[in-house]
N, C-alpha and C positions, 0 to 999 in steps of 0.2 A: 889245497886244504879248505874245506867248506866248514865254516863255523856257525854256530847259532844255538839258541836254546832248544831244549827237547821239543819234539813234535812240530817243528816248522817245515819238515819235508826234506831234510838233507839226504837221507837214505834213498827216498823215492827218486829224487832228482839224479843222483849218481847212478842208480840202477837204470833209469831211463836213458841217460847219456850212454851207458854201456850197451844197452839194447839197440839204440839207434845208430851208433857209430863204430861198433866193434863186433868182431866175429864171436868173441866170447868174453866172459867176465869172471875173474877170480875174486870172490867176495869173502872177506874175513871180518867177523864182528867180535871185538875183544871183550865186550861185556857179556854177550851170549855164550862166548866160548873163551873163558879166561886162560885156558891152557895154550891158546894160540900165541900168547905172548912169548912162549918158550921158543917159537920159531926164530926169534931175534936174539936169542941168548948167545953168549960167547963171542969170539972174534968173527966178524962178518966176512964172508967171501961171497961174491955175487952169485956164482954158480950154485953154491950150497943153499943160499937163501932162496933163490928162485925155485930150486928143486923142492925145498921144504914147503914153500907156499903152494906150489903146484899139487903136491901130494895132499896137503891139508884141504885145499879148496876143490880137489878132484877136477882140476882144469889144467890143460896144457897151456903154459904161459909162453907166448911168443912175442917178440918185439913188434910194436906197431899195430897188431890186430887183437891184442888182449888188454883189457882194462883191469888193473889191479885196484880193488877198492878195499881200503883199510878203514873200517867203520868203528866208531866210538874209540878212537885211537888214544884218547886221554887215559884209558884204562891200561895202556901198555906203553909206558914212557920210553922203553928201548925201541919200540917200533916207531915212535915219533922221532926219536933221535936218528933212526936209520934212514929217514928221508934225505938227509944230507948225503949219506953214503950212496943211496940209490941215484941221487942227482949227479954225484961225481963219477960213479962207476957204472951206472946202468941207465944212462940218459936215453937209450933207445927204447926203454920200457916206460909205459904210461901208467902213472900211479895217481890215484885220487884218494884223499883221506877225508874223513868227516869226524867232528868231535863236538861234544857238549861239555860245558864247564871247563874248557881248555884254559881259561885264565885263572882257574881255581886250583885244580888238582895237580897240574903238571908243573914241575920246577922250571924256572926260566932257562936254566942251562941246557935243557933238553930240546928247546925249540930250534929248529933248523933255520936260523936267521939267514936271509939272503938266498936260500935255496928253494923256497916254496912260495907259490903265489897264494895268498890268503884271500878268500872271498867270504863275506858275511851274509847270512840268510836270516830274514825276519818273517814274522807273520805277514800274510798277504795284505797289501794295501787295498784301499777301496777300488782303485782302478784295476788291480789284478782280480779282485773279487768280481767285478763286472764281467771280465772275461770268463771266469769260472762258472758263472750262472747263466751264460748264454746271451750276455749283453755286450759282446765284443765291439759292436759298432759304436755304441755310446762311449765306451772307454777309449776307443781309438780317436773318436772325435774330440774328446776332452784333451787327450794327450797331444793332439796336433794343433790346438788352438794357438793363434799368434797374438790374440788380443782378448781383452775382457768382454766377451760377446755374450749377450743373453741367449739362452737355449730354449727352443720351443718344447723340449721334453723335460723342462724343469721339474714339474710335478712328479713325473715318473722317476726321475733321479732322486728326488727327496724320499720317495717311498722305498727305493732300493737302499738308500743310505740308512733309513730307519731300520731296515732289515739287517744291514751290516752291523749296526750298533748291537744288535742281539746275537747275531751269528759270529761276528768277529772275523779274524783272518787266519785262524789255525786251519791248515789244509784239510785235516780229517773232518772237521766240523763243516767247512765250506762244501766239501764233496758230498757229505750227507744231506746238507740243505739242497744242493743242486739236484740230488737224486729224489727229492720230495719227502725227506724225513720229517716227522712231526717234531714240534718244539721240544717235547719231553725227551726225545732221542738226542736232539742236539745238546740239551742240557746234560744228559747222561755222559756224552762224550767229553764235554767241557769239564765236568766234575772229575772224570777219569784222568784228564790231562793235569788238572790241579792236584789231584791225589798223587800222581806220578812225580810232580815237582816236589811235593811235601815229603815223599819218600827219599828224594835226593838230599833233603836237608840232613837227614840222619846218617847218610853215607859219608859225610865229609866233616868229621869232628875237627876240633882245633880251636883257635881263638874265636872264630865265628861259630859259636855253639848252636846246636840244633834248636833248643828251646827259644833262644833269642831270635834266630832267623824266623822261626814260626810266628813269634809274637809280632815282629815287624810285618811279615807277610799278611797276617790277618788284620793288622791295623791300617795298612795302606788304603784299602777301599773306603774305610770310614774317614780317613784323613782327606781323601779326595772329595768326599761329600760335604765338606765344610766350605763356608764362604771364603775363609782364608786358608789357602792350600799350602802355605809355607810349612815345610816339614819341621815338626817339633818332637824331640825325643820324649818329652814328657807325655805326649799323647799315646805312646806305646804302653807305658806303665807309669803310674804316679811315682815321681821321684827319679825316673830314669835319666841318666846322663850320657852325653855323647861318647865318653871314653869307654862306657860299658857296652854300647851297641854299635859303635862305628864300624867295627870289622864285620859284624853280622850284616849290616846294611850294605857294605861294600861287596860282600858275598853275593847278595841278590843282584847288584849291578853287574858284577862279573859273570854271573850265570845267565845274563840276558833276560831276567824276569822283570826287572824294573828299569826305568829310564829316569835320568836326573836332568832337571833344568836349573841352572845356576843364576843367581841374581847378579845383574849388572846395573849399577846406578849411573855410570858414565859410559854411554854407548859409543866407544871408540874402538878402532881396529888395532890389534886383533882382540876380539871379545874375550878370549881366554885370559888375556893379561889384565883385564879389568873386572873379572868375575870374583865375587865374594864366596870363598870356599865354605863359609859357615852358614850361608843362607841359600836355601834351595827348595825346590818342589820335586815331588816324586810321582811318577806315573807308572801304571801297569803296562806290560809289554803288549797286551791285546785287550781291546775294548770289550770283546765278547766274553773273555774270562773275567773281566771286571764285573760285567753284568751277572755272570754266574755266581761270583762271590757275594754280590749284593742281593742275589735272588730276585732279580727284576722279572716281573710277570710278562708274558707275551701280550697281554691285553693292552699294554701301554702303547702298542703300535696303532691301536684304533682311536687314540685320543689326540688327534691333530698333531701338533708339534711338541707334545708334552715330553717325549723322550729326550729332546734336546735340552729341556729345562730341568729334567729330573736330577735330584741330588745336587742342586745348585749348579747345574751345568757341568757336573763332573764328567759325564760321558763325552760331551762335546769337546771339552778341553783335552781329555785323554786321547780322543780320536785324532785331534789335530797333532798332538805330540807324536802319536804313532805314525802319522803320515810323513812328518818332517824328520824324525830321528835317523832313519837309515841313510840320509844324505851325508851327514857329517859325524854322526854319533855324539853330537854335542847340541844341547838346547840351552837357551838363555831367555831370561825375562827381565823387564825393567820396572823399577818402582821409583817414586819420588816421595820418600817418607811414607806416611800413611794416607797421602792425599790422592795418589794416582798409581795405576799399574797397567802395563801393557803385557799381555800374556806371553808373547814370543817376540824376540828380536833376532834377526838372521843376518849373518855375514854373507853378502852376495857381491862377489867381485870386490870392488873398492868401496862398497857402501854398506851401511847397517840399515836394514829395513824392518820397521815394526809391523807386527800382525796381531791385531786385537781379535779375540774370540768371543762371540756373543751367541748365547743359546736363543733359539726362536727367531722371530721376525721383528719384534718391537725393540729397537736398539737405540742406545745413546752412546756417544763415543767421546766423552769428556776427557778421559785419560789420553786417548789417542790424539786429540786436538792439542792437549797440553804438550805432549811429546813433540808434535809437529812444530808448535810455536818455539820450543826451546832449541830443537836440533835441526830443523829444516831438512828432513830426509828427502831423497828423490821421490818417494811415494809414501802415502799413508794408506794402510790396508786393514780391512777387517774381514773376518769369516763369519757368516751367518746363514740362516736358512732361507734368506731372501735370494732372489735371482741376481745375476750379474748386473751391476750398475755402477755408475759413478755419482756420488752425492757430494757435489762441491769438490773439495780437495781429497775426499776419501774414496778409494776403490773398494767396492763390496764384492768379495769373492764368495759365491755359494760354497757351502761346506764341501760339496762334492768336487769342487775345483782346487781344494787345498793341495792336492798332489802335484799341481802344475804351478803353484805359487813360487816366485813371482813371474808373471807374464811381463814381457818387455814393453809392450805398448798398450794403450787403451783403445777401446772401440771408438 
């Protein structure tokens, strides 16, 4: 089961898997073809089900050499529940499913717990972006680093990172950029993706109502642009309270469109046990979509490091969140009252490691130093537009190296 928000490439990857490793593919999409759900009606018998799917997909399904792809499976709960049946009675047959909004639309009792391997797919990271735009060697070099080593191609990587801030990691946008599309075309694709998300809001009524989801969705980019990025319900609408909007916000988290970073004031293991559920920050799932919603002009690329500072460093912090989140699906940050804040703290083995994020190259790290004095972590780290270096007790990770944080040893 491949899960993820819409437009992150689930269908493409499964089709590619089928083309590369199987003689044929039986593809069924339950959103494009709602009647396909009837294939799984009634009491299931393996032979009958395979015959129905073969006829519907117009493909002979044979064990071992046919990949059955059940796409947008959240639209057919009985098909989702049938995965347990196929596991138990048709283990010779290879089945791959994909779903968006699985945590929202499908009742918990339909999930085939213990019978399916779940994989989560996200927008492309910066290192994956490098591979997609013909910079595989640079990406591979960063991925294989064993220490915090300065790179001679620092300036080139910063230029590529600035482009990633505008393009983002949605595969269709990245592919268009790699093919030489103009910025206006990239923005058109990004707007189409955003519009598709917003159409989904209306499809799923309930406690998380469409108007409230839309209000939060439109408010998040503006919230990110503030100096204090702590999420406040009152910023959505004057007088708004958590009980009115909590389920709508959770809808956006479950849909994979937003990421949450929870406050931890006592950085002990496990971090989840010390997190404050009432205090958190919210990030967009993709920095490119954030730029589209804020209508950032392409000319910003020509102005030195300005894109890293724009909107109070919102892009830079959102970018770092996007690189870190797929590892654990959990993000945390630390504050000491109103006097200090470290943007991210990560559980790494038996340690809690702080990572401060600074836009641009002129940086001070008073909050990080205070954290170090109090808790004596194994390493103090910050991410900036500077090159890799060690400044006293602080390891400086170039923003393009965030994907390999933390490195085990120093240079």
